[in-house]
TIDRENVEX-239591 format. One record per residue (C-alpha): z, x, y; residue in one letter; residue number from 1. Coordinates in Angstrom, 3 decimals. Example, Ala and Ser with C-alpha at 12.3 -4.5 7.8 and 13.67 -1.06 7.14 Angstrom:
// TIDRENVEX-239591
node z=7.800; x=12.300; y=-4.500; type=A; seq=1
node z=7.140; x=13.670; y=-1.060; type=S; seq=2
END
This chain:
// TIDRENVEX-239591
node z=79.408; x=36.697; y=-194.154; type=M; seq=1
node z=82.080; x=34.586; y=-191.676; type=Q; seq=2
node z=85.168; x=34.724; y=-190.752; type=G; seq=3
node z=87.010; x=32.816; y=-188.762; type=A; seq=4
node z=86.098; x=34.384; y=-185.394; type=E; seq=5
node z=82.718; x=32.890; y=-186.032; type=D; seq=6
node z=83.864; x=29.262; y=-185.001; type=D; seq=7
node z=82.824; x=28.306; y=-181.744; type=D; seq=8
node z=85.309; x=26.022; y=-182.115; type=G; seq=9
node z=83.464; x=23.295; y=-180.868; type=L; seq=10
node z=83.354; x=20.174; y=-183.689; type=A; seq=11
node z=85.583; x=17.226; y=-182.918; type=G; seq=12
node z=86.432; x=18.563; y=-179.198; type=K; seq=13
node z=85.831; x=15.794; y=-176.939; type=V; seq=14
node z=84.784; x=16.722; y=-173.129; type=A; seq=15
node z=84.229; x=14.668; y=-169.920; type=L; seq=16
node z=81.644; x=15.957; y=-167.792; type=L; seq=17
node z=80.223; x=14.632; y=-164.285; type=S; seq=18
node z=77.170; x=14.970; y=-162.521; type=G; seq=19
node z=76.078; x=14.640; y=-166.714; type=G; seq=20
node z=72.552; x=12.185; y=-165.776; type=G; seq=21
node z=69.339; x=13.178; y=-164.572; type=A; seq=22
node z=66.129; x=11.409; y=-163.638; type=A; seq=23
node z=63.863; x=9.975; y=-165.818; type=G; seq=24
node z=63.903; x=12.846; y=-169.411; type=D; seq=25
node z=64.062; x=15.960; y=-166.919; type=G; seq=26
node z=66.558; x=17.789; y=-168.139; type=I; seq=27
node z=69.560; x=19.016; y=-164.742; type=G; seq=28
node z=72.111; x=21.461; y=-165.655; type=N; seq=29
node z=74.453; x=18.907; y=-166.310; type=G; seq=30
node z=72.155; x=16.758; y=-169.090; type=R; seq=31
node z=71.661; x=19.821; y=-170.635; type=A; seq=32
node z=75.124; x=20.789; y=-171.255; type=A; seq=33
node z=76.087; x=17.632; y=-172.445; type=A; seq=34
node z=73.337; x=17.591; y=-175.035; type=I; seq=35
node z=74.096; x=21.137; y=-176.101; type=L; seq=36
node z=77.548; x=20.849; y=-176.591; type=L; seq=37
node z=76.651; x=16.587; y=-178.248; type=A; seq=38
node z=74.632; x=18.953; y=-181.049; type=R; seq=39
node z=77.884; x=20.961; y=-181.225; type=A; seq=40
node z=79.883; x=18.319; y=-182.585; type=G; seq=41
node z=81.625; x=17.539; y=-179.173; type=V; seq=42
node z=82.106; x=13.822; y=-178.765; type=K; seq=43
node z=81.361; x=13.655; y=-174.483; type=I; seq=44
node z=81.863; x=11.284; y=-172.212; type=L; seq=45
node z=79.153; x=11.584; y=-169.675; type=V; seq=46
node z=79.969; x=10.416; y=-166.252; type=A; seq=47
node z=77.362; x=10.115; y=-163.010; type=D; seq=48
node z=77.252; x=7.989; y=-159.922; type=R; seq=49
node z=73.846; x=6.078; y=-160.745; type=E; seq=50
node z=74.878; x=4.424; y=-164.712; type=L; seq=51
node z=71.177; x=4.367; y=-166.257; type=E; seq=52
node z=70.667; x=8.437; y=-165.535; type=L; seq=53
node z=73.625; x=8.843; y=-167.500; type=A; seq=54
node z=72.699; x=5.879; y=-169.989; type=E; seq=55
node z=69.736; x=7.945; y=-170.783; type=R; seq=56
node z=71.971; x=11.122; y=-171.482; type=T; seq=57
node z=73.534; x=9.415; y=-173.592; type=V; seq=58
node z=70.806; x=7.978; y=-175.432; type=E; seq=59
node z=69.038; x=11.160; y=-175.888; type=M; seq=60
node z=72.457; x=12.516; y=-177.623; type=I; seq=61
node z=72.690; x=9.907; y=-179.548; type=T; seq=62
node z=69.026; x=9.516; y=-180.998; type=S; seq=63
node z=69.659; x=13.240; y=-182.191; type=E; seq=64
node z=72.726; x=12.140; y=-184.094; type=G; seq=65
node z=75.718; x=12.888; y=-181.621; type=G; seq=66
node z=78.162; x=10.845; y=-180.294; type=I; seq=67
node z=78.876; x=10.092; y=-176.378; type=A; seq=68
node z=79.490; x=7.136; y=-174.255; type=A; seq=69
node z=78.224; x=6.721; y=-170.411; type=A; seq=70
node z=80.189; x=5.688; y=-167.046; type=L; seq=71
node z=79.606; x=5.133; y=-163.397; type=A; seq=72
node z=82.045; x=6.595; y=-161.137; type=A; seq=73
node z=82.413; x=8.455; y=-157.502; type=D; seq=74
node z=84.220; x=11.733; y=-158.628; type=V; seq=75
node z=84.406; x=11.603; y=-154.387; type=T; seq=76
node z=87.005; x=8.944; y=-154.975; type=D; seq=77
node z=90.230; x=9.693; y=-156.510; type=E; seq=78
node z=90.735; x=6.295; y=-158.461; type=A; seq=79
node z=87.458; x=6.405; y=-160.173; type=D; seq=80
node z=88.861; x=10.363; y=-161.117; type=C; seq=81
node z=91.521; x=8.831; y=-162.954; type=A; seq=82
node z=89.549; x=6.167; y=-164.172; type=R; seq=83
node z=86.989; x=8.681; y=-166.093; type=L; seq=84
node z=89.856; x=10.606; y=-167.508; type=V; seq=85
node z=91.426; x=6.877; y=-168.944; type=D; seq=86
node z=88.539; x=5.897; y=-170.233; type=A; seq=87
node z=87.958; x=9.362; y=-172.430; type=T; seq=88
node z=91.200; x=9.469; y=-173.400; type=L; seq=89
node z=91.058; x=5.733; y=-174.858; type=D; seq=90
node z=87.413; x=6.229; y=-176.436; type=R; seq=91
node z=88.167; x=9.729; y=-177.769; type=F; seq=92
node z=91.550; x=9.845; y=-178.283; type=G; seq=93
node z=91.516; x=13.502; y=-176.664; type=R; seq=94
node z=90.476; x=15.580; y=-174.366; type=L; seq=95
node z=89.674; x=19.211; y=-174.451; type=D; seq=96
node z=87.304; x=20.229; y=-171.920; type=F; seq=97
node z=86.132; x=19.470; y=-167.847; type=L; seq=98
node z=82.055; x=20.096; y=-166.843; type=D; seq=99
node z=81.782; x=19.822; y=-162.881; type=N; seq=100
node z=78.537; x=19.099; y=-162.505; type=N; seq=101
node z=78.398; x=17.272; y=-159.358; type=V; seq=102
node z=77.398; x=19.237; y=-155.456; type=G; seq=103
node z=74.850; x=18.126; y=-152.983; type=I; seq=104
node z=72.977; x=20.919; y=-150.539; type=G; seq=105
node z=72.930; x=21.383; y=-146.433; type=S; seq=106
node z=71.206; x=24.300; y=-144.579; type=R; seq=107
node z=72.365; x=25.158; y=-140.926; type=G; seq=108
node z=74.601; x=27.140; y=-139.399; type=S; seq=109
node z=78.096; x=26.158; y=-138.059; type=V; seq=110
node z=76.223; x=25.607; y=-133.861; type=V; seq=111
node z=73.442; x=23.096; y=-136.349; type=E; seq=112
node z=75.669; x=21.478; y=-139.077; type=E; seq=113
node z=77.023; x=17.702; y=-137.692; type=K; seq=114
node z=81.191; x=17.840; y=-138.529; type=T; seq=115
node z=80.967; x=14.668; y=-140.701; type=E; seq=116
node z=78.006; x=16.314; y=-143.273; type=Q; seq=117
node z=80.246; x=19.608; y=-143.636; type=Y; seq=118
node z=83.021; x=17.612; y=-144.205; type=R; seq=119
node z=80.888; x=15.104; y=-146.676; type=R; seq=120
node z=79.484; x=18.390; y=-148.281; type=V; seq=121
node z=82.910; x=19.458; y=-148.995; type=M; seq=122
node z=83.590; x=16.875; y=-150.301; type=Q; seq=123
node z=81.421; x=16.578; y=-152.824; type=I; seq=124
node z=80.602; x=20.130; y=-154.063; type=N; seq=125
node z=84.754; x=21.113; y=-153.980; type=V; seq=126
node z=87.363; x=18.222; y=-153.703; type=E; seq=127
node z=85.893; x=16.073; y=-156.857; type=S; seq=128
node z=86.579; x=19.482; y=-158.824; type=M; seq=129
node z=89.561; x=19.466; y=-157.522; type=F; seq=130
node z=90.594; x=15.439; y=-157.970; type=L; seq=131
node z=89.352; x=15.817; y=-161.460; type=L; seq=132
node z=91.010; x=18.534; y=-162.615; type=S; seq=133
node z=94.127; x=16.634; y=-161.154; type=K; seq=134
node z=94.076; x=14.206; y=-163.959; type=Y; seq=135
node z=91.930; x=16.485; y=-166.363; type=A; seq=136
node z=94.279; x=18.694; y=-167.163; type=I; seq=137
node z=97.496; x=16.695; y=-167.957; type=P; seq=138
node z=95.424; x=15.142; y=-169.862; type=A; seq=139
node z=94.346; x=18.516; y=-171.805; type=M; seq=140
node z=98.015; x=19.263; y=-172.427; type=I; seq=141
node z=98.807; x=15.772; y=-173.463; type=K; seq=142
node z=96.790; x=15.582; y=-175.808; type=T; seq=143
node z=94.817; x=18.612; y=-177.123; type=A; seq=144
node z=97.427; x=21.496; y=-176.513; type=Q; seq=145
node z=95.402; x=23.046; y=-173.407; type=G; seq=146
node z=91.668; x=22.667; y=-173.248; type=G; seq=147
node z=88.721; x=24.839; y=-171.296; type=A; seq=148
node z=87.425; x=24.066; y=-167.862; type=I; seq=149
node z=83.732; x=25.057; y=-166.019; type=V; seq=150
node z=82.977; x=24.720; y=-162.507; type=N; seq=151
node z=79.445; x=24.953; y=-161.278; type=I; seq=152
node z=79.051; x=26.969; y=-158.158; type=S; seq=153
node z=75.979; x=28.513; y=-156.905; type=S; seq=154
node z=74.700; x=32.064; y=-156.154; type=I; seq=155
node z=74.404; x=31.053; y=-152.904; type=S; seq=156
node z=78.265; x=31.724; y=-152.942; type=A; seq=157
node z=77.321; x=35.418; y=-153.481; type=L; seq=158
node z=74.669; x=35.786; y=-151.171; type=R; seq=159
node z=74.876; x=33.622; y=-148.138; type=P; seq=160
node z=71.690; x=33.235; y=-146.449; type=R; seq=161
node z=70.909; x=30.304; y=-144.137; type=G; seq=162
node z=72.800; x=27.474; y=-146.183; type=L; seq=163
node z=76.213; x=27.794; y=-144.422; type=T; seq=164
node z=78.147; x=25.291; y=-145.377; type=T; seq=165
node z=76.692; x=24.622; y=-148.851; type=Y; seq=166
node z=77.331; x=28.706; y=-149.302; type=T; seq=167
node z=81.080; x=27.324; y=-148.123; type=T; seq=168
node z=81.508; x=25.071; y=-150.368; type=S; seq=169
node z=80.375; x=26.845; y=-153.002; type=K; seq=170
node z=82.473; x=29.775; y=-152.326; type=A; seq=171
node z=85.413; x=27.352; y=-151.964; type=A; seq=172
node z=84.617; x=26.367; y=-155.893; type=V; seq=173
node z=85.429; x=29.916; y=-156.996; type=I; seq=174
node z=88.501; x=30.175; y=-155.059; type=G; seq=175
node z=89.398; x=26.831; y=-157.054; type=L; seq=176
node z=88.754; x=28.248; y=-160.234; type=T; seq=177
node z=90.081; x=31.549; y=-160.104; type=R; seq=178
node z=93.314; x=29.567; y=-158.993; type=A; seq=179
node z=93.759; x=27.262; y=-161.357; type=M; seq=180
node z=92.839; x=29.662; y=-164.169; type=A; seq=181
node z=96.399; x=31.086; y=-162.971; type=V; seq=182
node z=98.051; x=28.106; y=-163.011; type=D; seq=183
node z=97.566; x=26.991; y=-165.915; type=H; seq=184
node z=96.944; x=29.623; y=-168.305; type=G; seq=185
node z=100.414; x=29.006; y=-169.334; type=G; seq=186
node z=99.197; x=25.741; y=-170.255; type=D; seq=187
node z=96.576; x=27.352; y=-172.197; type=N; seq=188
node z=93.548; x=26.048; y=-169.893; type=I; seq=189
node z=91.214; x=28.727; y=-168.986; type=R; seq=190
node z=88.852; x=28.002; y=-166.788; type=V; seq=191
node z=85.629; x=29.864; y=-165.499; type=N; seq=192
node z=83.048; x=29.404; y=-163.182; type=C; seq=193
node z=79.327; x=29.147; y=-163.050; type=I; seq=194
node z=76.432; x=30.671; y=-160.559; type=C; seq=195
node z=73.260; x=29.444; y=-161.236; type=P; seq=196
node z=70.736; x=30.940; y=-160.212; type=G; seq=197
node z=66.850; x=29.440; y=-159.221; type=P; seq=198
node z=66.884; x=26.452; y=-161.873; type=M; seq=199
node z=63.736; x=24.379; y=-161.733; type=Y; seq=200
node z=65.596; x=21.187; y=-162.489; type=T; seq=201
node z=65.442; x=17.558; y=-161.321; type=P; seq=202
node z=67.370; x=17.107; y=-158.679; type=M; seq=203
node z=65.252; x=19.811; y=-157.405; type=V; seq=204
node z=61.328; x=19.540; y=-158.127; type=Y; seq=205
node z=61.811; x=15.387; y=-157.457; type=A; seq=206
node z=61.549; x=16.668; y=-154.002; type=R; seq=207
node z=58.791; x=18.383; y=-154.343; type=G; seq=208
node z=57.736; x=21.544; y=-154.780; type=M; seq=209
node z=54.852; x=23.172; y=-154.006; type=S; seq=210
node z=53.167; x=26.064; y=-156.084; type=E; seq=211
node z=53.730; x=28.978; y=-153.603; type=A; seq=212
node z=57.478; x=28.316; y=-153.511; type=A; seq=213
node z=57.578; x=27.788; y=-156.716; type=R; seq=214
node z=56.191; x=31.653; y=-157.002; type=A; seq=215
node z=58.647; x=33.202; y=-154.847; type=Q; seq=216
node z=61.345; x=31.255; y=-156.689; type=R; seq=217
node z=59.735; x=33.605; y=-159.654; type=T; seq=218
node z=59.492; x=36.503; y=-158.224; type=K; seq=219
node z=62.524; x=36.664; y=-157.333; type=A; seq=220
node z=64.518; x=37.358; y=-160.223; type=S; seq=221
node z=64.241; x=40.671; y=-161.747; type=V; seq=222
node z=63.034; x=39.070; y=-165.153; type=L; seq=223
node z=60.321; x=37.526; y=-163.497; type=K; seq=224
node z=61.231; x=33.824; y=-164.733; type=R; seq=225
node z=62.411; x=30.596; y=-163.330; type=E; seq=226
node z=65.572; x=29.279; y=-164.477; type=G; seq=227
node z=66.013; x=25.627; y=-166.181; type=T; seq=228
node z=68.987; x=23.416; y=-166.824; type=G; seq=229
node z=69.147; x=24.754; y=-170.786; type=W; seq=230
node z=69.795; x=27.791; y=-168.511; type=D; seq=231
node z=72.798; x=27.026; y=-167.544; type=V; seq=232
node z=73.854; x=24.085; y=-170.372; type=G; seq=233
node z=73.595; x=27.131; y=-172.983; type=H; seq=234
node z=75.988; x=29.461; y=-170.479; type=A; seq=235
node z=78.934; x=25.966; y=-170.405; type=V; seq=236
node z=79.042; x=25.615; y=-174.298; type=K; seq=237
node z=79.878; x=29.001; y=-173.970; type=F; seq=238
node z=82.448; x=29.095; y=-171.955; type=L; seq=239
node z=83.479; x=26.355; y=-173.633; type=L; seq=240
node z=83.733; x=28.046; y=-176.780; type=S; seq=241
node z=86.064; x=29.987; y=-178.884; type=D; seq=242
node z=83.875; x=32.442; y=-178.166; type=Y; seq=243
node z=85.327; x=32.516; y=-174.572; type=A; seq=244
node z=88.660; x=32.445; y=-175.522; type=R; seq=245
node z=89.955; x=35.638; y=-173.965; type=Y; seq=246
node z=88.014; x=34.349; y=-171.058; type=I; seq=247
node z=89.460; x=32.675; y=-168.158; type=T; seq=248
node z=89.077; x=32.738; y=-164.010; type=G; seq=249
node z=85.888; x=34.475; y=-163.965; type=Q; seq=250
node z=82.097; x=33.732; y=-162.556; type=V; seq=251
node z=79.235; x=34.200; y=-164.822; type=L; seq=252
node z=75.969; x=34.693; y=-162.713; type=V; seq=253
node z=73.137; x=33.481; y=-164.795; type=V; seq=254
node z=70.533; x=33.485; y=-162.056; type=D; seq=255
node z=67.739; x=35.682; y=-163.854; type=G; seq=256
node z=69.147; x=39.286; y=-161.766; type=G; seq=257
node z=67.685; x=37.100; y=-158.549; type=V; seq=258
node z=71.119; x=38.673; y=-157.126; type=T; seq=259
node z=70.285; x=42.159; y=-157.801; type=L; seq=260
node z=67.662; x=42.408; y=-155.596; type=Q; seq=261
node z=67.339; x=40.563; y=-151.935; type=A; seq=262
node z=64.008; x=39.595; y=-151.248; type=P; seq=263
node z=64.781; x=36.615; y=-148.943; type=E; seq=264
node z=64.384; x=33.092; y=-150.326; type=R; seq=265
node z=64.560; x=30.338; y=-148.558; type=E; seq=266
node z=65.490; x=27.561; y=-150.850; type=S; seq=267
node z=67.474; x=23.802; y=-150.604; type=Q; seq=268
node z=69.572; x=23.975; y=-153.204; type=E; seq=269
node z=70.208; x=27.575; y=-154.589; type=H; seq=270
END
């Protein structure tokens, strides 16, 4: 027996997803979210700096009967962010969801970090979300009378350990999320944040990771396993769905319990 409360509210909606590509057929956080949303009936505009990576995500979606389109964009460029929103409206007629996935890593203390690198990390990890939201929110209000946004942060924002610039940027994402939730709740727009833990994604393994390093990441989890892009993708799908209709301004930690225990762990990404 099902009631109206069992409807996830996703079918027929439209999502703009940044950082939606991945190397080869790998499943990164953005690609996983795109595929899972498309399976639920959401039409997807997949954006990535490299068009072929976004196109591969679209191919994976359309091969299952989903609807998606790809577009190359630099989300640190304001004009490109405006263009992405316009392209979504032109293609699908509305915008309901925004999933902000773009981010890069960095390591070193404030003494060691180069100033230009600090600025670059903040631009990519924080300003990109600011800019896409700036143009997506008015489009959501105009075409869908509301919507939902998910920003991807990191557990490094919650447990700093030697990735100072990265930690700072990801903590700023949490602050931005909460501020936007307050600003736009009256517009029927929910804004939430996900903090992934040590996920085994193409961005991680493309740079090389020893079995010993993977074992250390596994040991860091209470569940004694690594996460994958699918784990983050399912969290994104939930937060965008009507199942989360009374959730806004929150941080969902998807880390297998890593932040519940504290063996020291080195990682380029989280």
